[in-house]
Each structure stands twice: as C-alpha cells, then as structure tokens.
C-alpha positions, -999 to 999 in steps of 0.1 A, spaced: 697 332 841 690 368 832 709 395 849 698 431 855 715 445 825 699 419 801 664 427 815 669 465 813 683 465 778 652 445 764 626 462 785 607 492 769 616 527 783 579 535 788 580 516 821 555 489 812 580 461 819 572 446 785 599 437 760 606 464 734 606 461 696 613 483 667 585 506 653 592 509 615 573 530 590 558 518 558 593 520 541 609 500 568 626 530 584 631 528 621 610 553 642 613 542 677 615 513 702 580 505 716 560 478 732 523 468 729 514 493 757 530 524 742 530 517 704 498 536 697 508 566 717 542 566 701 527 565 666 507 596 673 540 616 674 544 609 637 523 616 606 498 587 603 505 582 566 541 571 572 528 539 587 502 533 559 517 544 525 552 536 514 551 564 489 544 592 515 559 626 508 589 636 528 611 667 530 644 651 532 661 626 509 659 589 519 688 569 506 691 531 507 715 517 533 748 503 519 755 468 532 
C-alpha cells in the first residue's frame, strides 16, 4: 500500500499527477525531473543542441563523476 509521502515523492512537480523521471542531456547529465506532460516545455528552457549533440559547446568544465 502506498502512503502519501511515497506518492508525492514520485509524482512530477508540474501537477499532472504522473510519475516523474530524469531528463538527461546527450552527455547523460541531469537537467530536471519531468513527466510526459511537461517534458517538451521543460526542454525549451535549455538550448536544443544539448539534447541532440553530445559534443555541444559549453562554457564550464564538465568533469566525469568519480565512483
């Protein structure tokens, strides 16, 4: 049985009631949590090429994560 906390934690903040998932750029870098209802709107907040070209230009260094 799901409780209110479990449901709220997995639900997208846009208010759709859908389950959220990670929106990643072409390099696999986290951009935001989205659902199918808000993904396109959220993508418009970023440069389009970051989702299409993993060799996109950036102004800041991108370092691999250490595991």
